[in-house]
N, C-alpha and C positions, 0 to 999 in steps of 0.2 A: 550447364556449369558441374564440376563433381566435385565431393567433400570427403578427406581422408583425414584419418586422424593417426599421428606417428606417435608411438611409445618412443621416449627419449632417455637416454642415461647420459651423467657424467656431465649433468647442470649443477654448478655451485652456490648460484645466487641468481638472484633477479636480473641481474647487468647479463648472464647467460643466455637469460630467455629474450632476452631485447636484442641482443646480438645472433641468434638465431632466426628472430621475427626479420632482422635488416635485412640477412643475408636469404631468406626465402623471399621475400617480399622484391625481391629487384629480380629474381627469376620472372621470364617474359610470361605472360599466361596465367600466372598467380592473381586471383583478385586481394584475397584476403587472407591473414595467418593470424592467429594469435596461440602463443605460447604460454601453457600453466607452469610456473614454475614448482608449484605444491603436488600438481599429480602428474607431472612430468612430461605433459604429452602435449604434442602441435596440432590443433585444428588446422587444417588448410581448404582453402576453397579457392579451385582453379579448373582452365578450359584445357580439358582431356586431349582438344585439338591442336594445341600450343604446345604443351609439356607433360611430363609424364610423371607418375608417381615414383618411378626411381630417379629420374631428373632433379627432384626433392630431396629426397633419401640419400642423394649424393651429394649436396649443396649443405644439407646438416652433415654430411659424416667431414666434410673437407671443411666444416669451420670450428671442426675440433671436436664433435660430439657422437655418440654412437645412437643408431636408428636399430631399435630392436625390434621384436614381432609387433606388427599394426595391430592396432587393438581392434580394427576392422575387420581382421581376419578370422578372428572369434579365437585371437590365441590366450584364453582370459588365465588359465593354469599355467602356462608360460611364462606370463607377467608375472604372477603372483612368486612363483619360482625364484623368479628373478632378483627381485624384489628381498625376499627372504634371505637368499645368499647373499646379496647386498647388505644385509643389515649383521648377518654372521662374519662376514670379512672385516666391516666395519669395526665390531665388536674384538676381533680376532686382533686388528690394527690396534684397537686400543690396550688392550691388557698388556701388547708386549710394550708399546710406548710408557705404558702405567709402570711395567715391572723396572723398564730402566730411568723412568723419567723421578720417580722418588726417590731412589738412594741417589740420584744426579740432586734432587731437593737438597735432600739430608746433606749431601756433602757441601755444598755449595753456601745454604743460608743459615744451617747452624752456627759456623765461628763467628757470625755476626750479633749472635745472640750472649750478651754479655754473661749471665747467670747461667749457661749452663758450663760445668769445671772441666765435663771431657767430652766434648762435642763430637770430635772424628779419632780416628785410629791416627798413634801418632807417624807410623811411615808416611801418611799422606797429608799432611801438615803444610799449610799452605806457604807458613813462616818456612819449617824446615826443609821439606822438600817440595820446594815449589814448582818443577820440571812434572814430577810424578803428580802432584794436585792436577796439574793443567791436563794431563795423559788422560790420568783415568775420567776427567768431565768427558776429553775429547770421546773416548773409547764408550761411555754411558750415553751419548749423545746421537754419534755413526747411528747406531739400531733405531733411533725414533726418528730421525731424517728420513730411513729407509722405510721407516710403517707409512709414514706421511707424506712420500714420494710424490703424491698426486698432484698435492698442494704446489710442486714444482716445476712437473711436468704439464699441468693444464695452468697453471697461472704463468710461467712464463712465456707459452705457446699464445694464451690468451693478451698478455701484454702489447708482444710484438707484432701480432697482428691489429694492435691497434682497440683490442678490444678490452681491455685489462676488467676484471671481477674479483670476488672475495678471494679467491685461489693467488690473484696476481698479490692482494694485500700481503698475504700471509708467508709468500715465496718470497717476497720484497724485503719484508720486516726480519723476518728471521735468517734469511743468507746474509744482510747486513749484519747482524747479532755472530752470524759462525764467522764471518769473513773477519772482523773486527776481532774474536775470540782467537782465530789462530794468526793472526797479526800479534798479538797480546802473547800467545805462546812460542811465537819464533822469538820475541822481546826476550823472553826469559832464558830460551835456549841461547841467548847472545850475553847472556850475564843480568839482564835487568828482571830482579828479582821481587821488585813493586810490580811488576805485570800481572802477576797471581790475585793479586787483589781488584784486574779489571776488564773483567774475563763476563761473558753473555753467554756461556754455554747453556748453564739452568732456565734462560730466556726464552731461546730458540726450543730447548727439546721440552719445556713445560708449555709453552706455546703450543704446541704442536700437537702434546698430548689433550690438553684443555678441548681443543678445537677439532680433536677427534671423539672426545666425549660428547662434546656438542652433538658433532654430524651423527652421530650414533642414535642420541636418543631424539635427536631432529627427524630420522630416518623412522626411528621406532613411532613416534608420536604420528608422523604423516601416512605411515601403515595404517592406525590408526582412524584417521578421517576417512578412508577409504575400507572401512569393514563391511559398509552397508551393501557395496559390490562382491565382498565376497560371499557373505552370506547368501545373497540372490545366485552367484554363482553355482553355490553348496546346495543348492533346491533341487539342480538338475542330476539326474543318475546318472552313473556310468555306463552302464550297461543296457539293453535290450532283447528281448526276447522276441524271435520273428520265426515265421514258418519259412524253411528250406525245405525245397523237394520232400514237402508234407510230414517234415518232420520239427519240432522247437529246438530251437538253436539259440543260446545265447552271446551276442558278441557286441563288440564294443558301440557305443552310442553314436561315434563317427563314423562307424559301417554301415547306419541304417540309409536306404533310400526311399525316395518317396515310390510309393507305391506298395509296396512293402508291406505286408500282412504281419500285425505287433498283436501278441498276447498279453494280457494283465491280469495276473492274478492275485485274489485277494492281498491287501495290505501293502501293492507295490506302489509304485513312482510312474507315471505315465510318462516315459521316455521322450517324445515328441507331439505334435498337435496332429492331431488324422479325424477321423471320421468312424463313428463307431458301425459296425458292418454285422457282427451277431453278440449274443447275450446280453446281459443287464448287470447293472449294479449302481451303485452310487458312490461318488466322486468326491472330496473335501477340495473346492475349490478357494476356500478361503486366501490363499495367498495372492488370489489373481484378483477377486471380487469383495473378499471380504465379508462374504457372505459364511455365518460359523455351519448353515445345516448343508449335510452333503446335498450333491444335485444326483436326481436320477438320470442315468443313461440310457438308452437303448439305441437298436440300430436307428442309423439316420443322424443322431447328435452330435457333436462335436464335441472331443477332448483336445485337452491342452497339458503342454510338457510340463513335469516337474508337481502337476497337482497327484492326490494321492488316492486310490480305490481303496474304498473299504471293503465289504463283505462279499459280493459277489464277481463274476471274471468275465472276460468279452475278450473279443478280437476288434481291433481295428486297423482301416487303412492309413498309413502315413501319409502326412498331406505337404506338411511344412517339417522341415528338418533344419540343422546347424541351426546357423544366424538367422532364419525366417522364422523360427518360432516366437510366440507370443512372450515369454520368458525371456529369449535372446535381444528382441527389441527392445522390451521395457530396461535391460541392460545398455543395451547401445545408449537407449533414450537418455540416461544417466549420467553415462558416461561421456555422451558427447555435449549435458549441460556440466560436466567438471570439465570440462577440456575448453571451455569458452570461460573468456572475460567478460568481468560486469564491470558496465561505466566506470564505477566508483574508483577500479582499479588503476585507471590513466593517469591520475594524480601521481598516486607512487610509481607508476611504469615510468612518468617523466623524470619524478625524482631519480631513481634508480639510472637512469640512462647518461646522467651528468656527476650523478654521487662520485663513483669509484676516481676517473680523472681529476675531481675536486679534490679528494682525499689524498690522492698523492700529492698535489699541489701544495697541501696547508701541511701535511706531514714533511715534507721537504722543507718549507720558509719558515716552520716551526724549528725546525734542527738546525738551519744555519742561523738564524735569530737568536736563540740560545747558545749556541757557539758564541755567538758574535758577544755575547752578554756575559759568559761566563768561562770562554777557551776553555772549555771542559769536552773533549771528545764524546768521554763515557755517559756524560749527564747529555746532552745533545743526541746522542744517540738514542738512549732510553727512552727520550721525547719520540723524536722519528717513528720508533718501533710502538711505540702506545698508539702513537695516533692512528698507525695502519692496520693496527690488529683490531682495535676497538669500534673503527668506523666502518662496517661490516653491513649494506645494502640486502641481507637475509630476512631480516625483521619486516623490514617495507614489503619484500616480495612474497612473503608469506601470510601478510596481514589479512588480504582478500581472499585470495583462491583456498584458502584454508577454510574459514569459515563458507564459502559456498559449497566446499566439497562435505562437509559435516552437513550441512541444511541441505543439501539435496539428497545424500544417502539417508538420512534419518525421517525427510518426506516419504521416500520411497519405501520406506519401511513400513510407513502407516498408507502406504495406498497414494500418496500425492507425490506425481511424475513432474517435477520441472524441468522445463525444456531448457532454461538457460539462465547464467545469474542476472544476464539483464530482465528476466521476467520475474527473477527473485527480489533484486531490487527494486522495481515497479511497485510491486504487490503493495509496499509497506507503504507506497504513498496514495494508494487505494481510496477514495473518499464516497464513491458509489458503487453499489453492485445492483447489476441489471440480471432477474432471472427469467430463461423463457418459461413457459408454464408446462406445457407437457410433458411429461418425461423427465421436466426436471427440477418443479415445485412440485409437479403430483408422479403419478407414478406411471403414468403415459398409458395406461388401460383401464376400462371402468370396469367395475363390481361392483355388488351388492351393499350400500349401506345402509338402508334401513328396511323394515318390514312390519307394515301395519296390518290389521287386521281388524276385521269387524265380528260382530256378535261371538258365536261360541268356535269359529274359525281358529285352528292353531296356525302358528305360524311356519310349522314345519308341511303342513295338509297343505297350504296356500302356497309354498314355494314348490313342491313335490308336483302340483297340477298345472300351474304356469310353469316350470321348466320344462314338464313333457310336452305342452302344449307348444312353448319356444323351440324343439328340439330339432325340429325342420326350418327354425328360420335361420339368415345368414344375418341381420342385423348383428352390430355389435354388442346393442343392449339385450336383447334377447340371448346371446352368447353368452354375456354375461351372467344371466340368471342362471342358464344350466350348467354352467363351472361351478357357482357357489353352492348350488344343488348337490351337486357332485363330489364336493370337497368335503360335503355335510354329510357325505354318506346315504343320503335319501336314494330311495329306487326311481327311475326313469319309466315311466310309463307309457305304452305304446300310442297315438292318436290315432283314433276311429276318421278322424277327418280335420284337415289342414287348408284354413285360408290366409294367404300374406293380404291386407289392405295398405295399399300403398298409402304413405303420411299420415295412418291412421295406427294402426298395429296389426293384430291378430286376431282370428277367432278359429277354436277348435274345438273338438269334442274328445276328452280323456275319462276313462271310466265311467262311461255315461255322463259324466256332467259337460256342460255347454259353458266354453271357457274363453271369456275376452279380455285381451289385456292389450291397453293402448293409451292414447290421449284421450281428454274428455271428448274433442269430437268426435270420435268413434262411441263413447258411452251416450251420448245424446242421441245419436242417430240411432241406436240400438233401444233406445227408450229407459235407459236405467238412471236411475234417479242416487245424485251423488251429493245429498244436502249435508251429511255428515263428514265428506272427506276434503270440502274446499278446502276450510282453514290449515287443514294439514298438507294438503299438495302446497299452496302459496307457501309455507313457512319451509319444507324443503327446498321450493326453486329458490329462493332467497340465501339457501345454504349453499346453493349453486350443484344441485343434484337434480336430476331428471327423473320426477313421477310418473310413475305407468300403474294408471287405476287396473283393478283387478273387477271383474264381475264372474258369478257362475250363476248359470241358470238366468239371467236377466235381473239378479239381483246384487248388489255392492258388496265386494269381498273384501278388498283394504287396499292397499298400495304397496308395491315393490319401487323402492327409489333405488338409481342407480348413477355411479358418479366416477371419475376418474380421481379416485381418493389422492390427499394430498398425503406425499412418503412423511414417516415417524419423524424424520428429523427435520423437516423443514421450519416449521416452528420456533423449534429451537434454534437454528440456525441463523434468522432472523433475527431473535432476540439477541443472540451473541455479537451479531454485526452493531446492531444499533448500540451495545451498551460499547462497542468499542468507538462509537462515532461514525460509525459509516452508515449510509443514507442508503435504501432499498429502493429497487423499484421491478416489476414485473413485465414484461411486455409477451402479449400472443395473440391471435388471429381469431379467437373466441369473443362473441358477445360480450358487451359491457356487462351486464346483469353477471352473468357466470364469469368472468373475470375478477368482480368487485367483489363477489362470494367467498374466491379461493383468496383475494388476495385480504378478507376480513380475518379468514381463519386463520393465516401464518403472520400476518400484520406487517406485510409489505407496505409501504409508505406512498408509494406512485403507482398508478396501473395506467400501461397502454398496453389497450384493448384495441381489437378489429384492425391489428396490423398486418400488412400481406408480409409476405414469406421475402420478399424483394427489398420490403421497406424498412427492414429491422435494423440492419447497418446505417439506415439513415436518421432511426431513433439514437441511436447509440450516439451519430455522431452531434445531435440537437444537442446531448448532454455534454458533451465535448466542450459542444460551443458556449456552454454555460461558465466553461474554466474547470470542472470537476475532472477528476482522475477517474474514469469507470474502468469495471471488470466485469463481463458479459461469461453467464454463466449458459449451458446448453448442451444440447445431446444430438440434435438432429442435424442434417445436410442443409436444411434450410436456415440453421443457425450458424453455418459457416462463413458468409461474409460479415455477419457481426462481431462471429470472435476475432478476424482477423481484425475488424475497424476497431475494437475498442483498444484499450493501451494494455490490458490483459484478458486473455481470451481463455476462460476456463471449460472444459469439456467433462461431461461426465462419461466414465470409463465404460459404463455400458450401453454409451450412445454409438453411433457411427463412427465407421472410419475417417472419413469426410471430417467430421466436428473433431476428431483427437488430432488429425495432422493439423488443421486450421488453428488450434490452439497454443496460447504457452505455458498451459500446466494442465494436467488431467489426472481428475480424483478417481481411481480406478475403482476403489470402492462404493463410487454413487451414493455416497452420503453428504447431504449437504451441509453437516457439519466440518468438511474438509474445507470449504469454502472460509469459514471463518479460521479453521486451523493455518490454512495457505498464507491468508495475509497477516495471520499473528507471526507465522514461522519467518516470511518476510521482514516482519520490524523489528525479531528478533535477531534474525542475522545481519541487519543492517547498522543496529546498535552492536552489536560482537564486532564487526568490522569496525565501525569509528573508534571503539575502544581500542583494536587494534594500532591499528592508524596513529591515535596519539600516542601511544606508549611508543609503535616504534619511531616517530619524529622525539618526541620528547626526549627518547634513549639517545638517538643519535646527534640531536642540538645541545643536550646537555654534555654528553659524552666525549665529545671532540673538544670542545674549551680545556675540560678539565684534563683529559688526556697531553693537551699540548701546554700545559701548564700556567695556565690563566690565574688556578687558586694558589697555587705555588708561590707567582708573582705577588702576591698580596698576603701572604704569610700562611695558605693552607696546605693543606696537605699535596704529595705530587703521587700521579696515580703509575704503579709501577706495570711493566707492558705484561706481567704474570698475568695479573688482578684486570688488567684490560682487556686479555682472552678470555679469563672465565665470564667477564662482565659479557662482552660477545656472544660468548657460547650459550647464556643463559636468557638474554634478549629473543632468541629465535623460538627456544626452547619454553619461553615465556609466553609467545603470543600462539604458538601450538595448542599449549594448555589451555589458552583462553576460549579458542575457538573449538576446544574438544569439549568445554561446557555445552554448547548447544546441543550434545548429544543427548541432555538430560528432557530436553522439549516433549512436551506431551500434548496430543491432539488433546482438543476437549470432548469430555466423558460424557456429559449431560445431552441427550438425546428426548426427541417428542414422543409421541405414542399416536397411531393415527386410530381414529374413534372406530370402535366397533358397532358391527349391523346390529341393532336394537329390535325388539317388539313390543310396540306399543298397541292398545287397545284405541278403538274408536269410541268417541263420545257420543 
């Protein structure tokens, strides 16, 4: 199955999205289709052996909508320019309609206000010159109708195809007002002067003006929901400097090919992903990894598009270009998430599907009943128009996708990549988070945590001799000691002899000193008395660390403890989850003692130790069988099955591609606090969606009866069609503004700090 995302133009409400879904779903070979009204995208999964992308595009076009540059083709700038052009056109149409609508409203409404002595110029008085009064209104209304011509072309086309939408409601309502007004104008021409007070020109003109204003504000607000994508796109440079025929040439980014040699100068952005071939520099990769410190790059290291070179210069070979770069993949992931619907949207979709036809029936019935009750065509027509205009499903259609768009964009800004609205919705239900240990709770690589010395031996001297002895060792613990010494700037000496003793440790001679480094068995075999070190060694072991005894010339010298240290943010993340009422667990293949020690450090409540890689998913299932909603957090290949099994799989972005592919949420920064942030974002998003849906349903439930004259029937006010249009426009804008409140979401700021290596003396 193939997956493709189409950018669609011409949708006016949720009913349009449902119409497209229905048309595309009928294509043979289409497995699933989801049209997002807010993002104006259609996400389609299909069998390429049965149907083609062009077939799907043609079907969308035949349904009356435009297929723009597909998001999958990387036409990000074109799409942005298209949206900006659409907003400019809407503003222009609104300004034109307002320029004619305000004087139209003035000359129609002011004569009805008794306390104004000179309401309008005498030469267009409805009593003295009724025909002139009518023609002035007609001439002011025509430009407004032309400015809103799309309501009629799209609305009537959809209506006659059996898929009425918001434009259909506007088109029918204002056309009825115009037709009746033209009829009254003909009555004036035939001598019925009283008809001058029974026209609806201003109703049609002002409704179109207000709805154009609402549509413009809606387009601007929807543009803000996609600002995160725009910022991600803006990170990529527009040009690259490549070596061609021995000379450096600056070319557009789109012309870079794989294998090209790219030159990066100090301060420049890296244009594509690749491998350094010569030179050295430090690169700021914070936009990808969240790491504030620049990362050193030399020959053989990988560099990524949009990261920033600092002071040095280097050349690299282009490996991934265009849509294959890490940045493009992130953008695509976020766009895919924004194009898909969350399950919570289904209710609104079902309602929207029946809403417009039902409104047309209610409008006709209301108009007919009021005509039968009052005998007034003007009164019943006003009711008919008000019901059509106020009952728009836009607010319902925007309620869910706008919140999802803002939330996924906000998450991306904070390094939390959410692959779908469904993942975001499920995240708010999570009550148990299971962490993989190695590389997730811990750093994933051993490092020196403690250095204990005896007598007058300094920590630096002990570490220097042990690191020198371990230089020839391939054991991870020995390599950790060597790395720690190098980071401290200690000079590594040459060994005069070296022997690795399997299962025990090493024996070497450094600067004339016989160095032993290993476990208790090695020390016992060599006759080293460790009486003063046993207590300290046991305590370190209880903390989940691996103590290594050190002896110089047959005498105890100290202990170097090595461990896979806990990430700085792990403890704070677990505490935050507990405060949110979420239980935690840790799954690992390590022995129970080590696992318990790590769990105790970070405060994890449940430990699943000595679990084989293939059994991790079974442990997740056991928790689910207990009725829990489980999130699994991991980074390795062996975590992939568990990530898939979990209700929400969360992958650490610094982990493997397989884990990231299997997960629903990817934490690019590798910060454990982002687990809590992802759950919090899910909770706030669902709360925001529920608010939107409540007000959208409430608005339509209350608005339609008021427009139909129910309150007026019991002596209350009557809703004028003009006010109905204003209310309809404001309902959509209010939903969008509420969704935009999610932009204020902040990830938890507090982080834990890892324990530093300390020096203690033997007692």
